[in-house]
NUTOR-587216 format. One line per 4 residues: their letters; for each residue x, y, z of N, C-alpha, C. Coordinates in Angstrom, 2 decimals. Layout:
<sites>
a> X:Y:Z:X:Y:Z:X:Y:Z ~ ...
</sites>
This chain:
<sites>
xxxx> -23.76:44.51:55.23:-22.96:45.18:54.81:-21.67:44.18:53.32 ~ -21.28:44.45:52.63:-20.25:43.96:51.44:-19.29:44.29:51.71 ~ -18.15:43.12:51.89:-17.06:43.45:52.05:-15.96:44.34:50.43 ~ -15.26:45.04:50.71:-14.85:45.55:49.17:-14.03:44.94:49.10
xxxx> -14.16:44.94:47.34:-13.31:44.44:46.34:-12.14:44.57:46.43 ~ -10.90:43.71:46.44:-9.74:43.99:46.09:-9.61:43.60:44.77 ~ -8.70:44.16:43.68:-7.71:43.57:42.92:-9.38:43.21:41.97 ~ -10.35:44.51:41.29:-11.30:44.37:40.77:-10.59:43.27:39.51
xxxx> -11.43:42.28:39.30:-10.49:41.82:37.61:-11.05:42.66:36.77 ~ -10.19:42.71:35.76:-10.08:43.14:35.07:-11.03:43.07:33.37 ~ -10.94:43.32:32.23:-11.55:42.12:30.91:-10.31:41.23:30.40 ~ -8.83:41.79:31.16:-7.68:41.86:30.06:-7.58:40.58:31.32
xxxx> -8.06:40.86:32.28:-7.49:39.27:33.52:-8.51:37.67:32.65 ~ -9.65:38.65:32.00:-10.56:36.99:32.11:-9.93:36.84:30.58 ~ -9.02:37.63:30.31:-8.52:37.12:28.66:-7.97:36.19:28.99 ~ -7.01:36.85:29.46:-5.49:35.82:30.35:-5.90:34.67:30.50
xxxx> -6.79:34.51:31.12:-7.52:33.26:32.21:-7.97:32.41:31.09 ~ -8.72:32.70:30.44:-9.50:32.10:28.75:-8.24:31.62:28.22 ~ -7.01:32.30:27.62:-6.14:32.17:26.80:-5.69:30.60:28.22 ~ -5.90:30.47:28.77:-4.22:30.14:29.82:-5.30:28.11:30.26
xxxx> -6.83:28.64:30.38:-7.52:27.49:30.57:-8.03:26.75:29.17 ~ -8.23:27.99:28.06:-8.27:26.75:26.85:-7.23:26.34:25.96 ~ -6.64:26.33:25.53:-5.53:26.32:24.28:-5.64:25.23:23.16 ~ -6.00:25.55:21.96:-6.23:24.71:21.66:-5.57:24.92:19.89
xxxx> -5.30:23.96:18.98:-4.75:24.47:18.08:-4.84:23.78:16.20 ~ -4.83:24.34:15.53:-5.69:24.08:14.09:-4.05:23.43:13.51 ~ -4.11:21.96:13.13:-3.29:21.17:11.92:-3.34:20.39:10.51 ~ -3.34:20.46:10.03:-3.35:20.18:8.52:-2.61:18.29:8.39
xxxx> -3.76:18.20:8.05:-3.67:16.34:7.90:-3.53:15.96:6.63 ~ -2.14:15.58:6.02:-2.09:14.93:5.16:-1.93:13.43:4.83 ~ -2.82:12.83:3.97:-2.56:11.57:3.91:-1.23:11.18:3.73 ~ -0.62:10.30:3.29:0.79:9.71:3.22:0.67:9.12:1.86
xxxx> -0.50:8.77:1.38:-0.85:8.99:-0.04:-1.85:9.10:-0.54 ~ -1.22:9.95:-1.93:-2.07:10.46:-2.75:-2.58:12.36:-2.02 ~ -3.12:12.91:-2.61:-3.27:14.50:-1.93:-3.97:15.00:-1.64 ~ -4.63:13.91:-0.25:-5.76:14.55:0.14:-5.45:14.99:0.81
xxxx> -6.20:16.27:1.95:-5.43:16.81:3.05:-6.87:17.81:3.19 ~ -6.93:17.91:4.76:-7.77:18.89:5.51:-7.45:19.66:6.46 ~ -8.48:20.76:7.24:-7.70:21.15:8.40:-8.31:20.38:9.58 ~ -7.97:20.79:10.25:-8.77:19.66:11.95:-8.38:21.49:12.99
xxxx> -9.33:21.53:13.51:-9.16:22.58:14.27:-9.05:21.89:15.60 ~ -9.20:22.87:16.33:-9.80:22.76:17.94:-8.99:21.16:18.76 ~ -7.73:21.13:17.93:-6.45:19.94:18.61:-6.41:20.84:20.20 ~ -6.87:20.17:21.08:-5.81:20.25:22.66:-4.21:20.20:22.56
xxxx> -4.11:20.82:23.02:-2.07:20.96:22.79:-1.63:20.21:23.57 ~ -2.56:19.75:24.49:-1.96:18.49:25.58:-2.57:17.37:24.61 ~ -3.10:17.21:23.55:-3.51:15.71:23.11:-2.33:14.75:22.91 ~ -2.55:13.93:23.07:-1.73:12.44:22.48:-2.12:12.05:21.15
xxxx> -1.36:11.58:20.54:-1.30:11.14:19.55:-2.76:10.05:19.25 ~ -2.49:8.92:20.08:-4.00:8.40:20.22:-5.36:9.46:20.02 ~ -4.95:10.48:21.17:-6.00:11.60:20.97:-6.39:12.48:19.46 ~ -5.03:12.31:18.90:-5.67:13.24:17.49:-6.01:12.11:16.47
xxxx> -5.49:10.57:16.43:-6.48:9.76:15.90:-7.57:9.75:15.92 ~ -8.43:10.07:16.93:-10.18:9.91:17.61:-10.61:11.18:16.97 ~ -9.91:12.19:16.85:-10.08:13.56:16.73:-10.52:13.22:15.12 ~ -9.43:12.81:14.58:-9.90:12.25:13.06:-10.60:11.38:13.15
xxxx> -10.97:10.32:13.70:-12.06:9.80:12.84:-13.30:10.33:13.45 ~ -13.41:11.19:14.13:-14.50:12.24:14.53:-14.92:12.81:13.45 ~ -14.20:13.42:12.95:-14.15:14.33:11.70:-14.72:13.82:10.79 ~ -14.11:12.43:10.26:-14.31:11.55:9.01:-13.96:9.84:9.23
xxxx> -15.49:9.91:9.29:-15.31:8.60:9.84:-14.66:7.01:9.04 ~ -14.36:7.35:8.30:-13.77:6.40:7.60:-12.38:6.78:7.53 ~ -11.55:7.33:8.59:-10.40:6.95:9.10:-10.48:6.34:10.54 ~ -10.57:5.16:10.50:-10.87:4.25:11.64:-9.47:4.20:12.36
xxxx> -9.49:4.71:13.66:-8.24:4.67:15.12:-7.68:3.42:14.88 ~ -8.21:2.54:14.50:-7.26:0.80:14.37:-6.31:1.00:13.13 ~ -6.83:1.30:12.33:-5.87:1.34:11.32:-4.96:2.24:10.50 ~ -5.22:3.07:11.35:-4.57:4.42:11.05:-2.52:4.49:11.28
xxxx> -2.36:5.68:11.11:-1.09:5.72:11.44:-0.81:7.36:11.46 ~ 0.04:7.97:12.72:0.11:9.06:12.65:2.02:9.58:12.27 ~ 2.37:10.20:11.52:3.67:9.71:11.00:3.67:11.86:10.67 ~ 5.54:11.78:10.96:5.64:13.23:10.80:6.18:13.52:9.35
xxxx> 6.75:12.55:8.78:7.01:12.89:7.41:5.99:11.57:6.66 ~ 5.66:11.99:4.99:4.56:10.68:4.64:5.94:9.05:4.36 ~ 7.24:8.99:4.90:7.98:7.68:4.85:8.19:7.67:6.36 ~ 8.14:8.07:7.17:9.05:7.92:8.47:8.04:7.14:9.52
xxxx> 8.54:6.69:10.28:7.55:5.65:11.08:6.53:6.37:11.92 ~ 5.35:5.73:12.80:4.34:6.06:12.95:4.87:6.19:14.13 ~ 4.27:7.61:15.16:4.35:7.47:16.24:3.26:6.93:17.33 ~ 4.69:6.75:18.60:3.60:5.77:19.54:2.03:6.58:20.20
xxxx> 1.42:5.99:19.93:0.00:7.05:20.46:0.05:7.06:21.91 ~ 0.78:7.04:22.89:1.22:7.04:24.38:1.75:8.75:24.04 ~ 2.40:9.17:22.89:3.26:10.15:23.29:2.38:11.57:22.85 ~ 2.66:12.54:23.91:1.72:13.89:23.40:2.56:14.27:21.79
xxxx> 1.52:15.24:21.73:1.95:15.63:19.69:3.10:16.34:20.56 ~ 2.97:17.23:21.46:4.24:18.55:21.98:5.44:17.94:21.23 ~ 5.37:16.66:22.06:6.82:16.04:22.49:7.61:15.27:21.26 ~ 6.71:15.80:19.94:7.27:15.23:18.22:6.90:17.19:17.90
xxxx> 7.12:18.11:19.00:7.82:19.66:17.81:6.00:20.07:17.27 ~ 5.03:19.16:17.48:3.82:19.08:16.73:3.18:20.47:17.51 ~ 2.84:21.80:16.83:1.78:22.85:16.94:1.34:23.29:15.98 ~ 0.45:24.50:16.54:-0.43:24.91:15.95:0.19:25.34:14.45
xxxx> -0.09:25.09:13.16:-0.29:25.18:11.78:0.72:24.55:11.67 ~ 1.30:23.51:12.56:2.24:22.09:11.52:1.07:21.01:10.90 ~ 1.91:20.53:10.07:1.32:19.57:8.97:1.81:18.37:9.36 ~ 0.37:17.29:9.99:1.00:15.95:10.13:0.40:15.06:9.02
xxxx> 1.29:13.30:8.93:0.73:12.68:7.16:-0.50:11.66:8.38 ~ -1.26:11.53:7.74:-1.89:9.82:7.96:-2.04:8.75:7.35 ~ -1.32:7.85:8.00:-1.47:6.58:7.26:-2.52:5.61:7.26 ~ -2.48:4.75:6.53:-4.05:4.46:6.12:-3.16:3.07:5.98
xxxx> -3.30:1.95:7.32:-2.70:0.47:7.29:-3.13:0.11:7.05 ~ -5.07:0.25:6.14:-5.22:-1.61:5.77:-5.67:-2.26:7.02 ~ -7.13:-3.27:6.09:-7.75:-3.93:7.34:-7.05:-4.82:8.56 ~ -7.11:-4.57:9.66:-6.64:-5.21:10.43:-7.05:-6.24:11.16
xxxx> -5.95:-7.28:11.85:-6.38:-8.21:12.28:-5.89:-8.48:13.99 ~ -6.58:-8.94:14.53:-5.94:-9.38:16.08:-4.85:-9.81:16.09 ~ -3.59:-9.26:16.91:-2.16:-10.58:16.59:-2.68:-11.80:17.64 ~ -3.63:-12.07:18.16:-3.38:-13.09:18.83:-4.02:-13.97:17.93
xxxx> -5.12:-13.68:17.03:-5.39:-14.25:15.88:-4.56:-15.02:14.72 ~ -3.58:-13.98:14.33:-2.77:-14.12:13.95:-1.74:-15.50:14.23 ~ -1.05:-15.55:15.59:-0.38:-16.38:16.05:-1.16:-17.52:16.40 ~ -2.27:-17.41:16.71:-3.23:-19.19:16.48:-3.50:-19.82:15.31
xxxx> -3.36:-19.22:14.55:-3.59:-19.41:13.30:-2.51:-20.38:12.42 ~ -1.58:-19.28:12.52:0.15:-19.49:11.99:0.45:-20.70:12.54 ~ 0.61:-20.90:14.19:1.10:-22.31:14.85:0.42:-23.33:15.10 ~ -1.23:-22.68:14.45:-2.00:-24.44:14.53:-1.57:-24.87:13.18
xxxx> -1.66:-24.39:12.28:-1.04:-25.03:10.57:-0.32:-25.92:10.40 ~ 1.31:-25.54:11.66:2.32:-26.33:11.41:1.82:-27.57:12.47 ~ 0.74:-27.16:13.72:0.77:-28.71:14.00:0.26:-29.55:13.75 ~ -0.94:-28.99:13.08:-1.94:-29.93:12.31:-1.33:-30.82:11.02
xxxx> -0.75:-29.96:10.21:-0.06:-30.66:9.37:1.28:-31.57:8.83 ~ 2.00:-31.45:10.68:3.24:-32.16:10.28:2.58:-33.22:11.12 ~ 1.15:-33.55:11.78:0.44:-34.82:12.23:0.09:-35.20:10.95 ~ -0.39:-34.62:9.74:-1.00:-35.73:9.03:0.46:-36.08:8.34
xxxx> 1.47:-35.62:7.71:2.62:-35.61:7.22:2.93:-37.50:7.53 ~ 3.30:-36.91:9.50:3.40:-38.08:10.65:2.95:-39.72:10.29 ~ 1.28:-39.62:9.70:0.94:-40.83:9.97:0.03:-41.24:8.37 ~ 1.74:-40.37:6.87:1.75:-41.68:6.64:0.80:-41.90:5.29
xxxx> 0.11:-40.90:4.99:-1.28:-41.04:4.36:-1.10:-41.22:2.54 ~ -1.90:-42.19:2.15:-1.75:-42.65:1.06:-1.76:-41.48:0.31 ~ -2.55:-40.40:-0.42:-2.18:-39.67:-0.81:-1.05:-38.32:-0.86 ~ -0.38:-39.10:0.11:1.16:-38.04:0.19:2.05:-39.35:-0.50
xxxx> 2.63:-40.14:0.08:3.51:-41.07:-0.50:2.83:-42.19:-0.47 ~ 2.17:-42.70:-1.05:1.39:-43.49:-1.60:1.15:-44.96:-1.16 ~ 0.45:-45.69:-0.90:-0.10:-47.61:-1.14:0.64:-47.91:-0.03 ~ 1.01:-48.60:1.59:1.60:-49.32:1.98:2.57:-48.34:2.61
xxxx> 2.68:-46.99:2.62:3.79:-46.26:3.39:3.89:-46.42:4.90 ~ 2.51:-45.85:5.26:1.70:-46.44:6.54:2.11:-47.70:7.52 ~ 2.44:-48.98:6.49:2.99:-50.29:6.85:4.51:-50.04:7.20 ~ 5.43:-49.49:6.65:6.87:-49.14:6.67:7.04:-48.95:8.24
xxxx> 7.56:-49.80:8.73:8.18:-49.15:9.73:9.22:-47.98:10.44 ~ 8.37:-47.27:10.62:9.09:-45.78:11.51:10.76:-45.74:12.36 ~ 11.75:-45.02:12.11:13.12:-44.97:12.71:12.53:-44.26:14.12 ~ 13.20:-44.81:15.32:12.73:-44.41:16.24:12.90:-42.60:15.95
xxxx> 13.65:-42.24:15.28:13.79:-40.50:15.18:12.83:-40.03:14.66 ~ 11.96:-40.78:13.94:10.76:-39.49:13.31:9.87:-40.13:14.80 ~ 9.44:-40.95:15.66:9.24:-40.42:16.44:8.57:-39.23:17.52 ~ 10.38:-39.53:17.68:11.65:-37.88:18.90:10.43:-36.62:18.14
xxxx> 11.13:-37.04:16.61:10.84:-35.66:15.88:10.22:-34.80:16.30 ~ 8.23:-35.88:15.99:7.37:-35.72:15.66:7.19:-35.00:16.58 ~ 7.08:-35.50:18.97:7.28:-34.98:19.67:7.78:-33.97:19.84 ~ 8.20:-33.31:19.39:9.44:-32.20:19.24:8.80:-31.44:18.80
xxxx> 8.32:-31.61:17.56:7.49:-30.32:17.04:6.56:-30.29:17.64 ~ 5.71:-31.18:17.95:4.58:-30.99:18.69:4.67:-29.94:19.58 ~ 5.65:-30.61:20.78:6.20:-29.30:21.77:6.01:-28.65:21.85 ~ 6.81:-28.29:20.32:7.47:-26.86:20.00:6.51:-25.80:19.77
xxxx> 5.10:-26.23:18.99:4.14:-25.25:18.53:2.48:-25.59:19.24 ~ 2.65:-26.47:20.28:1.99:-26.89:21.64:1.74:-25.40:22.76 ~ 3.74:-25.73:22.84:3.79:-24.56:24.01:3.55:-23.09:23.22 ~ 4.15:-22.63:21.81:3.56:-21.55:21.11:1.73:-21.49:21.30
xxxx> 1.29:-21.69:20.61:-0.02:-21.30:21.28:-0.42:-21.38:22.45 ~ 0.41:-22.21:23.89:-0.40:-22.04:25.29:0.01:-20.71:25.32 ~ 1.36:-20.51:24.61:2.00:-18.90:25.29:1.65:-17.86:24.38 ~ 1.05:-17.72:23.19:-0.25:-16.95:22.95:-1.03:-16.47:23.58
xxxx> -2.32:-17.73:24.23:-2.45:-17.34:25.20:-2.79:-16.68:26.29 ~ -1.29:-17.59:26.90:-1.49:-16.40:28.94:-0.34:-16.12:29.22 ~ 0.95:-15.59:28.05:2.17:-15.57:28.22:2.91:-14.17:27.48 ~ 2.55:-13.91:26.69:2.53:-12.92:25.46:1.94:-11.64:25.50
xxxx> 2.46:-10.34:26.01:2.00:-9.01:26.17:2.27:-8.02:24.97 ~ 1.32:-7.98:24.11:1.48:-7.25:22.82:0.83:-5.41:22.87 ~ 2.10:-4.71:22.54:1.87:-3.66:22.97:1.25:-3.12:21.65 ~ 0.61:-3.61:19.95:0.26:-3.53:19.62:-1.03:-4.05:19.74
xxxx> -2.00:-4.36:19.61:-3.74:-4.99:19.09:-4.04:-5.32:17.95 ~ -3.39:-4.76:17.38:-3.82:-5.34:15.64:-2.19:-5.61:14.70 ~ -2.33:-6.34:13.79:-1.75:-5.38:12.98:-2.03:-5.64:10.99 ~ -1.94:-5.26:10.03:-1.94:-5.48:9.10:-2.34:-6.82:8.45
xxxx> -4.00:-7.16:7.82:-4.18:-8.83:7.18:-3.58:-9.66:6.94 ~ -3.20:-8.94:6.00:-1.79:-9.31:5.02:-0.84:-10.03:5.64 ~ -0.61:-9.55:7.00:0.87:-10.62:7.23:0.06:-11.92:8.02 ~ -1.38:-11.91:7.97:-1.85:-13.63:8.25:-1.39:-14.30:7.56
xxxx> -2.05:-13.93:5.61:-1.61:-15.08:4.93:0.41:-14.85:4.86 ~ 0.81:-13.63:5.41:1.94:-14.15:4.89:2.87:-14.96:6.25 ~ 2.45:-14.32:7.57:3.26:-14.97:8.08:2.81:-17.16:7.83 ~ 1.65:-17.34:8.19:1.18:-18.85:7.93:2.08:-18.80:6.80
xxxx> 2.20:-18.79:5.77:2.66:-19.13:4.31:4.07:-19.09:4.75 ~ 4.35:-19.17:5.30:6.31:-19.12:6.12:5.69:-20.28:6.83 ~ 5.46:-20.94:8.08:5.43:-21.21:8.69:4.77:-23.23:8.25 ~ 3.90:-22.51:7.16:2.77:-23.63:7.06:4.00:-24.33:5.80
xxxx> 4.15:-23.71:4.91:5.10:-24.37:3.69:5.97:-25.16:4.53 ~ 6.62:-24.27:4.94:7.85:-25.08:6.07:7.68:-26.22:6.88 ~ 6.74:-26.31:7.49:6.24:-27.41:8.36:5.96:-28.63:6.75 ~ 5.51:-28.62:5.97:4.90:-29.56:4.95:6.72:-30.26:4.52
xxxx> 6.97:-29.07:3.89:8.08:-29.63:3.52:9.53:-30.18:4.64 ~ 8.98:-29.73:5.56:10.36:-30.84:6.97:9.76:-31.74:6.54 ~ 8.49:-32.59:6.88:7.28:-33.27:7.10:7.23:-34.27:6.42 ~ 7.48:-33.81:5.07:7.60:-34.59:4.04:9.15:-35.58:3.84
xxxx> 10.26:-34.70:4.61:11.03:-35.73:4.39:11.57:-36.47:5.62 ~ 11.21:-36.18:7.23:11.32:-36.68:7.98:10.65:-38.09:8.38 ~ 9.11:-37.78:8.11:8.71:-38.62:7.96:7.87:-39.67:6.91 ~ 8.75:-39.91:5.49:9.13:-40.36:4.09:9.88:-41.29:4.49
xxxx> 8.68:-43.05:4.29:9.26:-43.84:4.34:10.97:-44.37:4.00 ~ 11.40:-43.44:3.46:12.82:-43.43:2.86:13.78:-43.23:3.60 ~ 12.81:-42.58:5.06:14.26:-41.38:5.41:14.68:-42.04:6.73 ~ 16.07:-42.15:6.65:17.08:-42.78:7.52:17.32:-42.19:8.26
xxxx> 17.63:-42.62:10.17:18.06:-41.58:11.02:19.37:-41.42:10.61 ~ 20.29:-40.25:11.38:21.19:-39.72:11.11:22.52:-40.92:11.31 ~ 22.95:-41.17:10.15:24.20:-41.77:10.35:25.45:-42.02:11.02 ~ 25.78:-40.98:12.02:26.66:-41.80:13.03:26.34:-42.61:13.76
xxxx> 25.61:-42.00:14.55:25.44:-42.87:16.06:24.20:-42.41:17.17 ~ 23.67:-43.64:17.70:22.60:-42.36:18.60:22.86:-41.34:19.36 ~ 23.94:-41.65:20.32:24.56:-40.24:20.47:24.45:-38.76:20.07 ~ 24.36:-38.88:18.57:24.37:-37.85:18.19:22.27:-37.26:18.61
xxxx> 21.70:-37.97:18.27:20.36:-38.20:18.50:20.33:-37.44:19.88 ~ 20.77:-38.00:21.36:20.61:-37.69:22.29:20.74:-36.23:22.39 ~ 22.34:-36.09:22.20:23.08:-34.75:22.24:22.19:-33.88:22.14 ~ 21.46:-34.00:21.00:20.84:-32.39:20.06:19.54:-32.93:20.69
xxxx> 18.90:-33.81:20.77:17.51:-34.17:22.30:17.55:-33.22:22.93 ~ 19.08:-33.27:23.28:19.10:-32.76:24.98:19.54:-30.64:24.64 ~ 19.97:-30.64:24.13:19.77:-29.18:23.25:18.84:-28.40:22.89 ~ 17.96:-29.32:21.92:16.88:-28.74:21.70:15.44:-28.76:23.04
xxxx> 15.43:-29.51:23.73:14.48:-29.24:25.15:15.07:-28.15:26.00 ~ 17.21:-28.05:26.27:17.10:-27.07:26.51:16.51:-25.33:26.61 ~ 17.07:-25.33:24.93:16.78:-24.37:24.13:15.11:-23.61:24.14 ~ 14.12:-25.07:24.35:12.50:-24.62:25.11:12.32:-24.22:26.09
xxxx> 13.19:-25.17:26.98:12.59:-24.37:28.46:13.12:-22.53:28.41 ~ 14.42:-22.64:27.86:15.15:-21.60:28.27:14.57:-20.28:27.09 ~ 13.51:-20.47:26.53:12.67:-19.77:25.38:11.50:-19.29:26.20 ~ 10.68:-20.35:27.13:10.01:-20.18:27.88:10.09:-19.23:28.66
xxxx> 11.39:-19.71:29.21:11.84:-18.73:30.84:12.56:-17.25:30.41 ~ 12.29:-17.25:28.67:12.59:-16.06:28.99:11.03:-14.75:28.12 ~ 10.42:-15.52:27.69:8.73:-15.31:27.72:8.35:-14.82:28.83 ~ 8.45:-15.72:29.82:8.31:-15.37:31.27:8.68:-14.14:31.99
xxxx> 9.55:-14.35:31.65:10.81:-13.18:32.09:10.02:-11.57:31.77 ~ 9.91:-11.48:30.46:9.40:-10.62:29.76:8.21:-10.04:29.69 ~ 7.10:-10.94:30.15:5.61:-10.51:30.48:6.36:-9.99:31.60 ~ 7.22:-10.18:32.96:6.76:-9.90:33.93:6.88:-8.19:33.85
xxxx> 7.88:-7.82:32.69:8.44:-6.80:32.71:7.12:-5.35:32.46 ~ 5.88:-6.21:32.11:5.10:-5.20:31.05:3.33:-5.26:32.02 ~ 2.95:-4.68:32.86:2.01:-4.41:33.34:1.05:-4.75:32.63 ~ -0.08:-5.68:33.05:-1.36:-6.29:32.11:-2.12:-4.34:31.57
xxxx> -2.29:-4.30:29.66:-2.93:-3.62:29.19:-2.25:-2.25:29.28 ~ -0.37:-2.66:29.28:-0.16:-1.25:29.28:1.10:-1.48:28.43 ~ 1.61:-0.89:27.89:3.02:-0.53:26.98:4.05:-0.13:27.56 ~ 4.18:-0.44:28.88:5.62:0.22:29.09:6.67:-0.55:29.53
xxxx> 7.90:-0.30:29.16:8.84:-1.02:29.16:9.89:-0.35:29.62 ~ 10.48:-1.83:30.25:12.03:-2.04:31.39:12.78:-2.69:30.76 ~ 14.31:-2.52:31.40:14.95:-3.12:30.83:15.02:-4.72:31.66 ~ 15.24:-5.65:30.49:15.06:-7.19:31.26:16.33:-7.12:32.44
xxxx> 15.99:-8.16:33.35:17.44:-8.47:34.01:17.22:-9.57:34.51 ~ 18.27:-10.23:34.42:18.43:-12.10:34.77:17.91:-11.85:36.49 ~ 16.64:-12.88:36.14:16.23:-13.44:37.51:17.09:-14.59:37.68 ~ 16.36:-15.26:39.13:17.15:-16.83:39.35:16.97:-17.67:39.11
xxxx> 16.24:-17.60:37.58:16.33:-18.56:36.72:17.62:-18.95:35.95 ~ 18.30:-20.02:35.94:20.23:-19.67:35.63:19.93:-19.77:33.89 ~ 18.47:-20.14:33.00:18.56:-20.25:31.69:17.74:-18.50:30.94 ~ 17.98:-17.87:32.10:17.96:-16.18:32.09:19.09:-15.94:31.90
xxxx> 20.04:-16.33:32.50:20.96:-15.27:32.84:21.37:-15.06:31.26 ~ 20.73:-15.87:30.26:21.53:-14.81:29.08:21.23:-13.66:28.42 ~ 20.74:-13.27:29.67:19.80:-12.06:29.14:21.56:-10.46:29.63 ~ 22.28:-11.51:30.39:23.09:-10.51:30.55:24.60:-9.86:29.25
xxxx> 23.70:-10.72:28.51:24.79:-11.02:27.20:24.06:-10.68:25.77 ~ 22.78:-11.00:26.01:21.60:-10.61:24.40:20.86:-9.67:24.97 ~ 20.13:-9.09:24.02:18.37:-8.35:24.17:17.72:-9.41:24.45 ~ 17.85:-10.38:23.42:16.93:-11.09:23.13:17.36:-12.49:22.86
xxxx> 16.98:-12.86:24.17:17.40:-14.68:24.21:16.51:-15.14:24.14 ~ 15.56:-15.20:24.00:14.31:-15.54:23.59:14.11:-15.98:22.04 ~ 15.07:-15.15:20.97:15.49:-15.59:19.83:16.08:-16.36:19.70 ~ 17.58:-15.47:20.81:18.74:-16.96:20.85:18.33:-18.34:21.09
xxxx> 17.53:-18.95:21.87:17.31:-20.28:22.54:16.37:-21.15:21.30 ~ 15.44:-20.36:20.56:14.55:-20.55:19.00:15.64:-20.98:17.94 ~ 16.97:-20.24:18.13:17.56:-20.69:17.28:18.10:-21.75:17.35 ~ 18.64:-21.93:18.79:19.43:-23.14:19.38:18.94:-24.42:18.88
xxxx> 16.74:-24.18:19.32:16.24:-24.99:19.14:15.94:-25.61:17.55 ~ 16.49:-25.09:16.46:15.77:-25.38:15.25:17.57:-25.81:14.61 ~ 18.35:-25.25:15.51:19.51:-26.07:15.03:19.72:-27.60:15.53 ~ 19.59:-27.14:16.76:19.01:-28.77:16.84:18.21:-29.46:16.95
xxxx> 17.18:-29.46:16.04:16.38:-29.89:15.62:16.88:-30.73:14.33 ~ 17.98:-29.92:13.55:18.34:-30.05:12.35:19.18:-31.24:12.72 ~ 20.13:-31.17:13.37:21.06:-32.26:13.99:20.60:-33.41:14.39 ~ 19.65:-33.54:15.08:19.05:-34.47:15.09:18.62:-35.44:14.17
xxxx> 17.80:-34.25:13.61:16.72:-35.49:11.99:18.00:-35.36:10.55 ~ 19.40:-34.49:11.05:19.75:-34.78:9.68:18.96:-34.68:8.54 ~ 18.67:-33.83:8.47:17.98:-32.98:6.82:18.19:-31.37:6.56 ~ 18.74:-31.05:5.33:18.47:-30.05:4.79:17.90:-29.16:4.77
xxxx> 16.04:-30.11:4.88:15.08:-28.88:4.92:14.83:-28.33:6.53 ~ 14.74:-29.25:7.65:14.60:-28.22:8.84:16.24:-27.49:8.98 ~ 17.67:-27.70:8.30:18.97:-26.79:8.20:18.11:-25.37:7.75 ~ 17.15:-25.83:6.69:16.81:-24.53:6.05:16.04:-23.61:6.71
xxxx> 14.79:-24.36:7.08:13.98:-23.52:8.00:15.08:-22.21:9.65 ~ 16.05:-22.78:10.10:16.83:-22.27:11.11:17.16:-21.45:10.28 ~ 17.76:-22.03:9.42:18.53:-20.30:8.48:17.75:-19.27:8.83 ~ 16.78:-19.74:8.18:16.03:-18.41:6.82:15.16:-18.02:9.15
xxxx> 15.27:-18.21:9.69:14.45:-18.40:11.12:15.41:-17.54:11.50 ~ 16.56:-18.01:11.52:17.92:-16.73:12.41:17.83:-15.37:11.56 ~ 17.91:-15.78:10.11:18.14:-14.72:9.52:17.23:-13.34:9.58 ~ 15.75:-13.68:10.38:14.38:-13.16:9.97:14.64:-12.58:11.70
xxxx> 15.61:-13.17:12.80:14.39:-13.22:14.42:16.34:-12.45:14.14 ~ 17.11:-12.33:13.23:18.48:-11.57:13.71:17.82:-10.12:13.67 ~ 16.92:-9.63:12.21:16.64:-8.16:11.94:15.68:-8.12:13.78 ~ 14.79:-8.57:13.29:13.85:-8.63:14.62:14.47:-7.88:16.41
xxxx> 15.52:-8.79:15.99:16.64:-8.59:17.18:17.61:-7.19:17.68 ~ 17.81:-7.35:15.90:18.27:-5.78:16.28:18.10:-4.62:16.10 ~ 16.45:-4.74:15.79:15.58:-3.64:16.11:15.04:-3.36:17.36 ~ 15.03:-4.49:17.71:14.84:-3.32:19.64:16.21:-4.01:20.08
xxxx> 17.27:-4.22:19.76:18.54:-3.94:20.49:18.13:-2.11:20.96 ~ 18.41:-1.74:19.39:18.60:-1.01:19.21:17.48:0.50:20.19 ~ 16.67:0.02:19.96:15.56:0.51:21.06:15.51:0.67:21.94 ~ 16.04:-0.37:22.69:16.69:-0.24:24.39:17.60:1.09:24.24
xxxx> 18.46:0.82:23.00:19.72:2.15:23.79:19.27:3.01:23.12 ~ 18.89:3.73:22.19:18.19:4.21:22.28:16.99:4.85:23.44 ~ 16.28:4.26:24.01:15.22:4.16:24.92:16.11:4.61:25.85 ~ 17.17:4.04:26.96:17.44:3.40:28.28:19.55:4.29:28.03
xxxx> 19.59:5.44:28.16:21.04:5.66:28.77:21.24:4.91:29.94 ~ 20.80:4.18:30.55:21.98:3.10:31.40:21.46:1.60:30.76 ~ 21.07:1.85:29.33:21.30:-0.24:29.20:22.52:-0.57:28.37 ~ 22.69:-2.07:29.53:23.79:-2.60:29.72:24.81:-2.65:27.96
xxxx> 26.37:-1.84:28.27:26.89:-2.18:26.70:27.19:-3.09:26.30 ~ 27.14:-3.92:27.35:28.58:-5.48:26.32:27.14:-6.34:26.23 ~ 26.03:-6.24:26.23:24.64:-6.70:25.25:24.94:-6.78:23.90 ~ 25.10:-8.06:23.38:24.25:-7.64:22.11:22.49:-8.37:21.43
xxxx> 23.04:-7.89:20.46:21.40:-8.30:20.11:21.15:-9.62:20.17 ~ 21.67:-10.74:19.70:21.10:-11.79:19.17:22.38:-12.93:19.59 ~ 23.71:-12.37:19.34:24.26:-13.77:19.63:25.64:-13.15:20.54 ~ 25.67:-13.68:21.57:26.24:-13.11:22.37:28.34:-13.04:22.10
xxx> 28.59:-11.77:22.17:29.79:-11.16:22.00:29.72:-10.59:20.67 ~ 29.07:-11.50:19.90:29.33:-10.62:18.39:27.80:-10.23:17.64 ~ 26.77:-10.70:17.68:25.67:-10.27:17.08:24.56:-9.51:18.01
</sites>
């Protein structure tokens, strides 16, 4: 015997069910540059920004997800790939902008290239080849501080190479390939500029006394260890393969207590290291490198500091970006 049917489903019931089971929207995709636009249908309402990039690529193979960015306006910042579209108010009939970032290259490749150059170039100048300094330059006695400076420089860039391979975790897999030439040009040219004067046969060590060299060498060593400690702590905040962000909190390492005062102590220690190198060698070239480096790192630190405060309502208010109590 058949059981009696209670509440026979009606057409309206099915229609309602279908509506809630499959929800999609139509979007207009507008290129940030130029007038080209096209419609993209059947975009799930619960799709993420990353999902949208892959749907666009599926419709038009020239828009590779790795080199495109989704924006709400032609000149606005790109949206995070993990964000849901609805978080940004993107709904049926919305227009989003597609930015072509150009050819991309991996962050690791860029870092390894830009850091290997200064290490190799400095050591070439350190050997005083005749095609740079003339014949007989290598026979001129070296000042002890020249050897110390070469050791500090080599340690710094070898540390950077090892950190790139084993410590750093990048939130973005790639960057525009133009950055490879821009970043490498900056580091490589300054390496040649500094190395030329520090390793010159006519170079003289700081006129004050050896205590100046020892004090600044000690500051350099502490700064390098502080920089490494900061990077190691930041690594622990982001599980492998994720873009998770957390508030940095000092651990038992005394060098990480600087996190109580600045958002980016790695930049603070980096600046201190180059100030120390400048004091140790007493060269204007190193001083300019420290100054330009601080200016750029201050921009990065202020940006990261703003993002921390925007993302975390309980972010420590007394922290500054890069200089304790000031900046």
